[in-house]
C-alpha positions in Angstrom: 12.3 25.0 57.2 9.7 24.7 54.1 8.1 28.1 53.8 5.9 28.8 51.0 6.2 32.6 50.0 10.0 32.2 50.0 9.2 29.4 47.4 7.3 32.4 45.3 8.8 35.2 45.7 12.4 33.2 44.6 10.0 32.9 41.6 10.4 36.6 40.9 14.3 38.1 40.4 15.2 41.2 38.7 15.9 39.6 35.7 11.5 38.6 35.6 8.7 40.3 33.3 5.7 40.1 35.6 2.7 40.6 33.4 -1.0 41.6 35.1 -4.1 40.0 33.3 -7.2 41.4 34.2 -9.4 38.3 32.6 -13.0 38.7 30.6 -15.1 36.6 27.9 -13.8 38.4 25.1 -11.4 41.3 26.1 -8.3 41.3 28.4 -6.4 43.8 30.0 -2.3 43.5 30.8 -0.3 45.6 32.7 3.8 44.9 32.8 5.6 45.7 35.5 9.5 45.0 36.6 10.4 43.1 39.9 10.5 46.9 41.9 6.7 47.3 40.7 7.3 50.1 38.1 5.2 50.4 34.8 7.0 49.3 31.6 4.0 49.8 29.6 1.2 50.9 29.8 -1.8 49.3 29.9 -3.4 47.7 26.8 -6.2 45.4 25.7 -6.0 42.1 23.7 -8.5 39.7 22.0 -9.2 36.6 23.6 -8.5 34.9 20.4 -5.3 32.9 18.5 -4.5 36.3 17.5 -5.2 38.2 19.9 -2.9 36.2 22.7 -0.3 36.5 19.6 0.2 39.4 19.8 0.0 39.8 23.5 3.4 37.7 24.0 5.0 39.2 21.1 4.3 42.5 23.1 6.5 40.9 26.3 9.1 39.6 23.8 9.3 43.1 22.5 9.3 44.5 26.7 11.7 41.6 27.2 14.7 42.4 25.1 13.8 46.6 25.7 15.5 45.6 28.9 17.0 42.9 29.2 14.4 40.9 30.7 15.0 36.2 31.0 12.1 35.9 32.3 8.5 35.9 32.3 5.7 35.7 35.0 2.2 36.4 33.8 -0.5 36.4 37.2 -4.2 36.7 35.9 -6.9 36.0 38.9 -9.8 33.5 37.9 -12.5 34.7 36.6 -15.4 31.5 35.8 -13.9 29.9 33.1 -12.8 32.3 30.9 -9.1 32.1 32.0 -9.0 28.9 31.1 -8.1 29.1 26.8 -5.6 31.9 28.1 -3.5 29.9 30.7 -3.4 26.9 28.5 -1.9 28.5 24.9 0.2 30.7 27.4 1.8 27.2 29.2 2.4 25.6 26.0 4.1 28.3 24.7 6.6 27.9 27.9 5.6 30.9 29.6 4.7 30.7 33.5 1.2 31.0 34.6 0.5 31.5 38.4 -3.4 32.6 39.9 -3.9 35.5 42.1 -7.4 35.2 44.9 -9.6 37.3 43.3 -10.7 38.5 47.6 -6.3 40.1 47.3 -7.1 42.1 44.4 -10.8 43.1 45.5 -8.8 44.2 49.2 -5.9 45.3 47.4 -7.0 48.1 45.0 -7.1 50.7 47.0 -3.4 50.6 48.4 -2.0 52.3 45.4 -4.9 55.6 44.9 -6.9 55.4 48.3 -9.8 55.3 45.9 -12.3 51.8 45.2 -12.2 52.7 41.7 -12.5 49.5 39.8 -10.9 49.7 35.6 -10.3 46.5 33.7 -6.7 48.5 33.3 -6.1 49.2 37.1 -6.7 46.2 38.0 -4.3 44.4 36.0 -2.4 46.2 37.6 -3.2 44.8 41.1 -2.7 41.9 40.7 0.6 42.5 38.5 1.6 44.3 42.3 0.7 41.0 43.7 2.0 38.5 41.9 5.3 40.9 42.7 4.5 40.0 46.1 4.8 36.2 45.9 0.4 36.2 46.8 -0.1 34.0 43.6 -0.6 30.6 43.7 0.2 27.8 40.7 -2.8 26.5 38.9 -4.4 23.7 39.2 -5.7 22.1 35.1 -6.4 19.2 35.2 -5.3 16.6 32.2 -6.1 13.3 31.2 -8.3 10.9 33.0 -8.3 13.7 35.7 -10.0 16.7 33.3 -11.9 14.1 31.8 -13.3 12.9 35.6 -14.0 16.2 36.4 -16.0 17.0 34.0 -18.4 13.6 34.0 -18.9 14.4 37.9 -20.0 18.2 37.0 -21.9 17.0 34.4 -23.6 14.3 36.7 -23.9 17.7 39.3 -26.0 19.3 37.0 -28.1 15.9 35.8 -28.9 15.8 39.7 -30.0 19.5 39.4 -32.7 18.4 36.5 -33.9 15.5 38.0 -34.8 17.8 41.0 -36.1 20.3 39.1 -37.7 17.4 36.9 -39.6 15.4 39.9 -40.7 19.3 41.3 -42.5 19.9 38.6 -44.1 16.3 38.7 -44.9 16.9 42.1 -46.8 20.7 41.4 -49.0 18.3 38.9 -49.7 16.2 41.0 -50.5 18.5 44.3 -53.3 20.1 41.8 -54.6 16.8 40.0 -54.5 14.2 42.6 -52.9 15.3 45.5 -53.5 12.1 46.7 -50.9 10.1 44.9 -47.5 11.0 47.4 -49.7 9.2 49.8 -49.0 6.3 48.4 -46.0 6.3 46.5 -43.5 8.6 48.6 -41.6 9.0 45.6 -42.3 9.9 42.3 -38.8 8.0 40.9 -40.3 4.6 41.4 -40.6 2.0 38.6 -44.9 1.2 40.5 -45.0 5.2 40.2 -43.8 5.8 37.3 -45.3 2.9 35.5 -48.8 4.5 37.6 -48.2 8.0 36.7 -47.6 7.1 32.7 -51.0 4.9 32.3 -53.1 6.7 35.0 -52.1 9.6 35.8 -55.4 11.2 37.6 -58.7 9.7 40.0 -60.3 9.6 36.0 -58.2 7.1 34.6 -57.6 5.4 38.1 -61.7 4.3 38.3 -62.0 3.4 34.3 -59.7 0.6 35.6 -60.7 -2.5 37.9 -58.3 -3.0 40.6 -57.5 -6.2 39.4 -55.7 -3.9 36.0 -54.2 -1.6 38.4 -52.0 -4.2 40.1 -51.3 -6.2 37.1 -49.4 -2.7 35.6 -47.8 -2.2 39.1 -46.7 -6.1 39.6 -45.0 -6.4 35.8 -43.3 -2.9 36.3 -41.5 -4.0 39.8 -41.5 -7.8 39.0 -44.4 -8.3 41.6 -42.9 -6.5 44.3 -45.9 -3.9 44.1 -49.2 -5.5 43.4 -52.5 -5.4 45.0 -52.1 -3.5 48.1 -50.6 -0.5 46.6 -53.5 -0.4 43.8 -56.4 -0.8 46.6 -54.7 2.2 48.0 -54.7 4.2 45.0 -58.5 2.9 43.7 -59.4 4.2 47.3 -57.9 7.4 47.0 -58.7 8.2 43.7 -62.7 7.8 44.7 -61.8 10.4 47.8 -59.7 13.2 45.5 -60.2 16.5 46.2 -57.9 17.3 43.1 -59.1 19.5 40.4 -60.3 18.6 37.1 -60.2 21.7 34.4 -57.4 21.4 32.4 -56.8 18.1 32.8 -55.8 17.3 29.4 -52.9 20.0 29.5 -51.7 18.9 32.9 -51.9 15.6 31.2 -49.1 16.3 28.0 -47.1 18.2 30.6 -46.7 15.3 33.0 -45.7 13.1 30.7 -42.7 15.6 29.5 -41.9 15.4 32.8 -42.7 11.1 32.5 -40.1 11.0 30.0 -37.6 13.8 30.9 -36.8 11.9 34.3 -36.3 8.5 32.5 -33.7 10.3 30.1 -31.7 12.0 33.2 -31.9 8.6 34.8 -30.3 6.3 31.9 -27.4 9.7 31.0 -26.9 9.3 35.2 -26.0 5.4 34.5 -24.0 6.4 31.8 -22.0 8.6 33.5 -21.6 6.4 36.7 -20.3 3.2 34.3 -17.9 5.2 32.6 -16.4 6.8 36.1 -15.7 3.5 36.7 -14.2 2.7 34.6 -11.7 6.4 34.7 -11.4 6.3 38.5 -9.3 2.2 36.9 -6.4 4.6 35.7 -5.9 6.8 39.4 -3.4 4.8 40.8 -5.3 5.9 44.3 -8.1 5.6 43.8 -9.0 2.0 44.0 -7.3 2.4 47.5 -10.0 5.3 48.2 -13.2 2.4 47.1 -11.7 0.6 50.6 -12.9 3.1 53.4 -17.0 2.4 53.7 -19.2 4.8 52.9 -17.6 5.8 49.4 -18.9 5.4 46.5 -17.9 6.0 42.8 -19.8 9.0 42.6 -18.1 10.2 45.8 -14.0 9.1 45.0 -14.4 10.6 41.9 -15.5 13.9 42.8 -11.9 14.0 45.8 -10.5 13.5 42.3 -11.8 15.6 40.4 -10.8 18.5 43.0 -7.4 17.3 44.6 -5.9 15.6 41.1 -2.5 13.8 41.8 -2.3 13.4 45.7 2.0 12.9 45.2 1.7 16.8 44.3 0.7 17.8 48.3 3.6 17.4 51.0 1.0 16.5 54.1 -2.3 16.5 54.7 -2.8 19.8 56.4 -2.7 21.6 52.7 -5.8 19.3 51.4 -7.3 20.6 54.8 -6.9 23.8 53.5 -7.7 23.2 49.7 -11.2 22.4 51.3 -11.4 25.2 53.4 -11.3 23.1 56.6 -8.5 25.1 58.4 -9.8 26.7 61.5 -9.6 31.0 61.7 -10.3 33.5 64.5 -10.8 36.7 64.6 -8.8 38.0 67.6 -7.6 41.5 69.0 -5.6 42.6 72.2 -7.7 41.1 74.7 -10.8 39.9 72.9 -10.2 36.4 71.4 -12.6 35.2 68.5 -14.2 32.3 67.9 -12.7 29.5 65.8 -14.6 28.8 61.9 -13.4 27.2 59.5 -12.2 28.9 56.9 -14.3 28.2 54.4 -12.1 29.5 51.7 -11.4 26.1 49.4 -13.2 23.6 47.0 -16.9 24.1 48.3 -17.1 20.7 46.2 -14.6 18.6 47.6 -15.8 19.9 51.4 -19.4 18.8 50.6 -18.2 15.6 49.4 -16.7 14.7 52.6 -19.2 16.5 54.6 -21.4 13.6 52.8 -18.9 10.7 52.9 -19.0 12.0 57.0 -22.6 11.6 57.7 -22.2 7.9 56.4 -19.0 6.5 58.0 -20.8 8.2 61.6 -23.9 6.3 61.3 -22.1 3.1 59.5 -18.6 2.3 61.3 -18.2 1.9 65.0 -14.7 3.4 64.4 -16.4 7.3 63.5 -19.2 6.4 65.6 -17.3 6.2 68.3 -15.0 9.1 67.4 -18.0 11.0 67.0 -19.3 10.2 70.2 -16.3 11.4 72.3 -15.8 14.5 69.8 -19.3 15.9 71.3 -19.1 14.4 74.7 -15.9 14.4 76.7 -15.3 16.4 79.7 -12.6 19.5 77.7 -13.9 21.5 74.9 -17.4 19.2 73.2 -17.7 20.1 70.7 -21.3 20.3 68.6 -22.6 17.9 66.2 -21.7 19.9 63.1 -18.5 20.6 64.9 -17.7 17.6 65.2 -18.6 16.3 61.5 -16.2 19.0 60.6 -13.0 17.6 62.7 -14.1 14.2 61.1 -14.0 15.5 57.7 -10.1 16.4 58.5 -9.5 12.9 59.5 -10.8 12.0 56.7 -7.8 13.8 54.7 -5.4 12.5 56.9 -6.7 8.7 56.2 -7.2 9.7 51.7 -3.3 11.3 52.1 -2.2 8.1 53.9 -3.9 5.8 52.1 -2.5 7.6 48.9 1.1 7.9 50.4 1.6 4.2 51.9 -0.5 3.3 48.7 -2.7 0.6 51.1 -6.3 -0.1 52.0 -9.1 1.5 54.4 -7.7 -0.3 58.2 -10.1 1.3 61.1 -7.0 1.4 63.6 -6.2 4.8 61.2 -9.2 6.1 62.9 -9.1 5.2 66.3 -6.9 2.8 68.5 -6.8 1.7 70.6 -4.8 3.8 73.4 -6.6 6.9 72.0 -9.2 8.8 74.8 -12.4 7.8 72.8 -11.1 4.3 74.3 -11.0 5.0 77.9 -14.0 7.5 77.8 -16.2 4.4 76.4 -14.7 2.0 78.8 -15.1 4.6 81.9 -18.4 5.5 80.6 -19.6 1.8 81.0 -17.9 1.5 84.3 -20.0 3.9 85.7 -23.5 2.5 84.3 -21.9 -0.7 86.0 -21.8 1.2 88.9 -24.9 2.4 89.2 -27.1 0.0 88.4 
């Protein structure tokens, strides 16, 4: 029987030197113990530099020779991004590096001294003892194409946040000087809205132009898709505007800067998406994921950046747990708590799956039928969001199957003809006909 904890405990033998490292930005702390948890050296600090990490490696070799230990296991908690240089340097030197969950460190620090005291040297010892008990996991550090995809996905998310902030700044200016503008254009990101804001952002600017001039500018910016009607609406809004007039010059400069920023962000987004499309061609299973209806290059890239090589997983249950979608409950004695998802996994993966699930339910017949069945079945009907979480888990099983079988998406993978959802749908149709 496959038991992950047994495999981890097998890595810790009487010949293993266990090193717990409390990671910080500049100075790390290390604690060395044996397989019984006995300290072999007092906790010591070392710099997050080449020479500092070299001192750690030399100290490890000294303790190995002194106590006759042949293996080394370095454990650390993933503190932000500060652990990456240390972990990569140690792995490059052939040293096994493992990760300890920060939640475990926080909850286990009182086991030895029954004190909530938190110090760097104490945390290093707690990390080492957790590793001794097999409470660790092997780190996933993206390499090659996957590393580039993860960086670009993170960059794309930051660009999107900056875009939303910039649009909010533009909306703030318009709410003060031309609040009626957003009644004509629903989004400031459109070509017609951008052209209007660049040429005549405030009511006074519009009233200096004729309707024909305004229509000509809008028509040219949108290849004649927007023109006279919007020009008339803008003119009418400008005549009846309640916007303030003082400080318009400074607001104009601010607005023009925000517009340039929007253009720059949109251009960067196009470049990132184009590069992601090229990189996904080098990922063996990415093409199969793109055959799922409703998935985009950005969504597939987000999945690839979070899960990495799918051949490293034994089953889809591991992916579900990685996404934090596994069910947990809080029960004791006769009390049975309500089940909920753990949310202890990768939040970006969970967010991406939820967005894809919304699209699939809205646009595909098979997922829409499955969602309807989950929420209306006679026994244990789910609420709307619970059903979407179940569909996210279903989507992960499909993703795992597509990568393992190297096949394109088939709607029969979602729901077959003998699925209870079909039977329930047929019975509902018969009931409606009988009632009619």
